[in-house]
C-alpha positions as a printed Julia matrix, in Angstrom:
224×3 Matrix{Float64}:
  -85.24   89.61   -66.23
  -84.61   93.34   -66.47
  -81.89   94.54   -67.96
  -80.19   97.66   -67.89
  -78.94  100.12   -70.32
  -75.59   99.66   -69.78
  -75.54   95.36   -70.41
  -78.38   95.78   -72.99
  -75.53   98.31   -74.46
  -72.75   95.64   -73.83
  -74.69   92.91   -75.76
  -75.76   95.38   -79.18
  -72.44   96.21   -79.07
  -71.65   92.15   -80.03
  -73.95   92.15   -82.41
  -72.25   95.46   -83.91
  -69.22   93.1    -84.08
  -70.65   89.35   -84.73
  -72.97   91.14   -87.78
  -68.99   92.94   -89.16
  -67.35   89.29   -88.58
  -70.47   87.24   -89.71
  -72.39   88.01   -91.86
  -70.66   91.61   -94.32
  -68.9    90.57   -96.9
  -67.08   93.92   -97.92
  -68.12   94.68  -101.64
  -67.98   98.4   -103.1
  -69.58   99.87  -100.04
  -69.1   100.57   -96.44
  -70.69   99.4    -93.07
  -71.72  100.84   -89.78
  -73.18   99.23   -86.64
  -73.65  101.41   -84.23
  -75.77  100.86   -80.9
  -78.87  103.89   -80.31
  -80.22  105.17   -76.99
  -84.45  103.92   -77.74
  -86.15  100.98   -79.47
  -85.7   101.8    -83.28
  -83.71   99.17   -84.95
  -82.78  100.1    -88.4
  -80.73   99.58   -91.92
  -79.97  103.01   -94.36
  -77.95  104.14   -97.08
  -76.0   106.87   -97.3
  -76.19  107.88  -101.44
  -73.42  111.11   -99.97
  -70.95  108.69   -98.98
  -72.03  105.19  -100.37
  -72.73  103.71   -96.74
  -74.13  100.98   -95.31
  -75.58  101.92   -91.79
  -77.04   99.72   -89.75
  -78.61  100.9    -86.18
  -79.39   98.38   -82.67
  -81.66  100.0    -80.29
  -80.85   99.41   -76.9
  -84.2    98.88   -75.79
  -85.12   96.33   -77.83
  -82.27   94.57   -76.52
  -84.05   94.99   -73.37
  -87.62   94.06   -74.66
  -86.34   90.7    -76.44
  -85.21   89.85   -73.08
  -88.7    88.84   -71.43
  -91.8    87.4    -73.02
  -94.23   89.96   -72.61
  -92.12   92.89   -74.25
  -91.24   90.11   -77.43
  -94.07   89.96   -78.92
  -94.72   92.74   -80.32
  -91.44   92.79   -82.24
  -91.27   91.73   -86.15
  -88.56   89.24   -84.94
  -90.86   86.96   -82.75
  -93.43   86.29   -85.56
  -90.82   85.93   -87.95
  -88.76   82.73   -86.4
  -92.12   81.38   -84.9
  -94.06   81.41   -88.42
  -90.78   80.9    -91.09
  -89.5    78.53   -88.4
  -85.87   79.85   -88.14
  -84.42   78.46   -85.41
  -86.44   75.36   -85.58
  -89.51   77.77   -84.15
  -87.86   78.11   -80.84
  -88.03   82.19   -78.89
  -85.26   82.48   -76.78
  -83.23   85.77   -75.83
  -80.35   84.65   -78.08
  -82.73   83.63   -80.38
  -84.19   86.48   -80.91
  -80.92   88.81   -81.18
  -79.25   86.98   -83.29
  -82.15   87.4    -85.68
  -82.6    90.39   -85.57
  -78.95   91.18   -86.65
  -79.94   88.5    -90.11
  -83.22   90.55   -90.18
  -81.35   93.77   -90.4
  -78.58   92.88   -92.56
  -81.17   91.05   -95.4
  -82.5    94.75   -95.73
  -78.59   95.53   -96.29
  -78.08   93.15   -99.24
  -82.13   94.11  -100.21
  -81.09   97.27  -101.19
  -77.85   96.28  -102.49
  -80.02   94.23  -105.07
  -82.22   96.91  -106.12
  -85.65   95.03  -104.52
  -86.3    97.47  -101.46
  -89.05   99.93  -103.07
  -91.11  103.04  -100.74
  -94.11  100.91   -99.49
  -92.67   97.65   -99.78
  -90.16   97.17   -97.28
  -90.49   93.3    -96.43
  -91.23   92.04   -99.11
  -91.42   88.73  -101.69
  -87.57   89.94  -102.46
  -86.46   90.25   -98.76
  -87.6    87.22   -96.99
  -86.14   85.62   -99.6
  -82.99   86.44   -98.78
  -83.55   86.33   -94.76
  -84.46   82.6    -95.61
  -81.43   82.24   -97.62
  -79.45   83.76   -95.01
  -80.85   80.67   -93.2
  -80.66   77.97   -95.08
  -77.25   78.29   -95.83
  -76.26   78.43   -91.98
  -74.85   81.93   -91.98
  -77.78   82.52   -89.16
  -76.25   79.45   -87.46
  -72.99   81.16   -87.66
  -73.9    84.82   -86.05
  -76.25   82.74   -82.78
  -72.79   80.61   -82.31
  -71.17   83.95   -82.51
  -73.25   86.18   -80.67
  -72.89   83.27   -77.77
  -69.68   82.45   -77.67
  -68.63   86.07   -77.34
  -70.91   86.93   -74.88
  -69.36   84.41   -72.83
  -65.72   85.7    -73.03
  -66.95   88.83   -71.9
  -69.14   87.79   -69.19
  -72.11   89.08   -70.69
  -75.54   87.14   -69.8
  -77.42   85.99   -73.17
  -79.61   83.92   -71.94
  -81.17   80.82   -75.09
  -83.93   79.92   -72.29
  -86.91   78.8    -74.51
  -90.1    81.04   -73.99
  -93.66   81.62   -75.44
  -95.21   84.72   -76.4
  -97.88   86.3    -74.78
 -101.13   87.01   -76.58
 -102.18   89.36   -74.19
 -102.07   92.2    -76.23
 -104.59   90.74   -78.46
 -108.04   91.19   -75.49
 -109.86   94.53   -76.32
 -110.27   95.29   -72.55
 -106.09   95.54   -72.6
 -106.96   98.58   -74.33
 -108.2   102.11   -73.4
 -108.08  105.17   -74.62
 -104.79  107.67   -74.12
 -102.49  104.63   -73.48
  -99.36  105.44   -74.71
  -98.01  102.53   -76.88
  -95.47  101.72   -79.21
  -95.88   99.17   -82.98
  -93.74   98.97   -85.93
  -94.89  100.66   -88.96
  -92.82   99.96   -92.36
  -89.14   99.43   -90.83
  -89.91  101.8    -88.28
  -90.81  101.76   -85.15
  -93.58  104.05   -84.24
  -94.93  105.83   -80.38
  -98.22  107.33   -80.75
 -101.56  107.22   -78.23
 -104.94  105.32   -78.5
 -107.41  107.62   -79.25
 -109.88  104.92   -80.7
 -110.66  101.37   -79.08
 -112.33   99.11   -82.33
 -113.07   95.1    -82.52
 -109.33   94.12   -83.8
 -107.44   97.35   -83.98
 -106.48  101.02   -82.49
 -106.92  103.8    -83.67
 -103.78  106.22   -83.06
 -102.6   109.52   -83.01
  -98.53  109.67   -83.98
  -96.25  111.62   -80.54
  -93.12  112.13   -80.73
  -91.38  112.14   -84.49
  -94.87  110.8    -85.77
  -96.77  113.76   -84.61
  -99.4   114.91   -87.28
  -99.86  111.74   -88.04
 -102.84  108.43   -87.77
 -102.33  104.7    -88.02
 -105.09  101.93   -87.59
 -102.63   99.22   -86.1
 -103.41   95.73   -85.36
 -103.77   95.11   -81.69
 -101.15   92.14   -81.31
  -98.96   94.52   -82.35
  -98.76   97.06   -79.87
  -96.65   97.1    -76.89
  -97.14   99.83   -73.95
  -94.83  102.45   -73.85
  -92.64  102.38   -71.28
  -91.43  105.74   -69.77
């Protein structure tokens, strides 16, 4: 089901609230969560203010309501491959795990284990695994579900599988507008060349001037 920008932003606000209430344990640093209008979802640390910032993209939230658009996100592959939430994909599980994923980046940074060119490293996954095995991820999921119900916000927990159409060479053509993950960021671009298992993509927008070789399963069509 397609969600309106208003609904997605309300869910994003709820993700911010749950991140702060369930996951955050205030120390010497401060945390600010916000909802962005695009797909970009990330953690940043401002060295000038000593403030952590987590942004949840409204279009990311929309994408995680449908199997065909959820398939390109790292959070989907993490749930399935690492067995988080029993390996079951649903909008509720994806959004709860997204909270944990970004919070794991915060803890990774605080521990001095986030390095240039090595973001999703073994240190990061040790932290993320611990959030799940300790029960904090489950508490995050329960808080999201409960508070969404209290606010009258639809947050589906119906399990769905991922579509694999993005792996087919025939689904991509030169000139297609796409989005994909590059490190900790979402990038956008235009396909220059279709290879056997990857596409050569010319960056557009903030990625203009860059080129990427992107595995087909990581590509999603850019909407709008």
